N, C-alpha and C positions, 0 to 999 in steps of 0.2 A: 410440587416435587419435580425435580429434574429427571428426565427420562435417561439422559446420558451424563457421564461425568464431565464432558466438555461443555455442557450447557452454559450459555452466556449469562453473566451476572453483572450487577452493579452498573457502572457507567458504560461499559461495553454493551450491555443489553439495551440500555436507553438509546445509545447512539445507533446501534444496529436497527432498532425499530424505527427510529426517525429516518435513517437512510432508506430503508425499504419502503416506508410510506411515501417519501418524496419520489421514489422511483415508480410508484404506482403498483407495487406488488400486492397480491391477494392476501389480506390480513388473516383469512381463515387458515392459511398455511404457516403462519408465524409460530404456533407452538412447536410443530415438528422442526421447522427450520432452525429455531433457537434452542432446541434440545429439550423441550418440555413435553409432558404427557398430554396435556390438554390446555384449553384457554384459561381455565381456573388456575392451574399451576403457573402458567405464564403471568397471569394477572397478579398473583402473590409475589412473584419474583420482581415484577415491575414496581409494586408498592414498596418492597424492601429496598430496591435500588434508589427510589426517590427519597428514602430516608437517610441516605448516605450524606453526611455533611460535606460542604464544599471544602477544598483544601485551604488551610490557613497556615500562617506562620506559627511555628512552635519553637521552643528552645533547640530542638534537634533539626529543624528545617530552616531554610533561609529564603529570602526573596528570589535568589538565583534558582532554587529548586522549583518555585512556582512558575517562573518565567522560562524555564529551560525546556525547549521543545524535545530535546533528547530524552528527558525524564517524563514528560507529560504527553507523550504520543498517544493519540486515540485513532484507531484505524478507520478506514472507510469500508462499509459493508455493502454487499450486493450478492445477487444470485448468479452462480456460475455452474453450468452443467447440472442444474436443478438442485444444487446444494448451496448453503450459506458459505460465502468466502469473504475474506477481508485482506486489506493491504497489511504488510508488515513494515517494520522500520528499516527497510532497505530499498534502494532504487538502483536502476541500471540506466546506462546511457546507450541509446540505440543510434547507430550511425547508418546513414543511407545516402547513396549517390543521388544528387539532385535530379538526374534524369529519371530515376525510378520514382522518386517522391512526386515530381510534377506529373508524370504520366499515370501513375497507379493510385496515388494516395492524396490527391488534391483536396478532397473533402474530409480528410482525417481530422479528428478533434484535438489531437495532440498539438502542442505548440512546438514548432521546429525552428532551429537557429542555424545560421551558417557556421560551419567549422572555420575558425580563423586561427592565426598563430597563437593568440592569447589562450584560447581554449585548449589547444594542443599542449602548450607549456603547463597550464594549470592541471592537466590530467596526466602529465608525465609521458606524453606521446611524442615520438620523433616527428620533426617538422615535415618529413617526407613520407609519412606513413600512408597517405592517400595519394593516388595518382590522378584523381579527378575531383571536381567540386563536390563537397559533401555537406550534409546537414545532420544535426543531432537533436534528439529529444529525450526526455526522461520518462521512465515508466517505473511504477512501484512494483515491488515483489508482492506476490499473492499467495495465501495459504487458505485451505478450507478450515472452517470453524472447528472441525474435529481434530485438527492438527496434521491432516494429510497434505503432502505437498501438491501444488498445482503444476502440472506439466508445463514446460516452457512454451510449447506450441499453443496451449490453451491461453497462456498469458499474452502471447502475440496476437491471438485471435481476439481476445477481450479488448485490447488496446487499439485495434484497427484492422484486424484480419491480415496482419503482415505475413508475407511469405519470406522464409529464411533466405532464399536466394537473392532477395532484394536488399538484404541487410549485410553490413560488415560485422559479422559476429566474432571475428578474430580479436577485436578490441573491446568486446563487451565484458562487463563484470558487474557483480552486485556490490554495492557499498552502502554504508550508513548514510542517513540523509543530511546530516549537518557537518559543518566544518569541525566542530568540537569532537564529534564521534569518530570522524575520519582520522583526526590528527592527535588525539589524546586518549591513550588506552586506559587512563585511570578514571574516566568519567562514569558516573552511574547512569545506566541506560535501561530501557525496558526490554522485554523479551524480543526476539527476532533480530538482535544485533550481536554479532560475534566480535 
């Protein structure tokens, strides 16, 4: 039996357990982290989740639905501030001056790219928006499993302990992850995308 109404179920539960095991988290904490009373209740939820059939084509679904990342998004799970958190179907573009990136974040695990004219045009930015060489990287939006928002400062800390004064936040915004979700308002998409 779930302890909380937000308890993870189905494929989300299986993915969450897999992610936390890979990260080496203590499995004794899993029942509480995933919203269950105890290990027995969590075990029952896992058994039920494993019985869910794989998605198949039906008269009401198409191959496009099965292959559509907008519709089939499964988040990444991890522990943040001692609570279960996960990515949602939005990402943001961080901009940072190369001088800060090289000096303070050389060992950061995010992949960084040089800001060029093509990137600026694709993202609707003025060609003269930056007055020094810049780089950009993508970060996923994060929410706690119980639905509470994660503070932006905590998101920045999770992705590399970024300091706000090293970032150009004037040009930061959250957006859906795919071209389709950004440019076609009629597409069916999962929660987390406005």
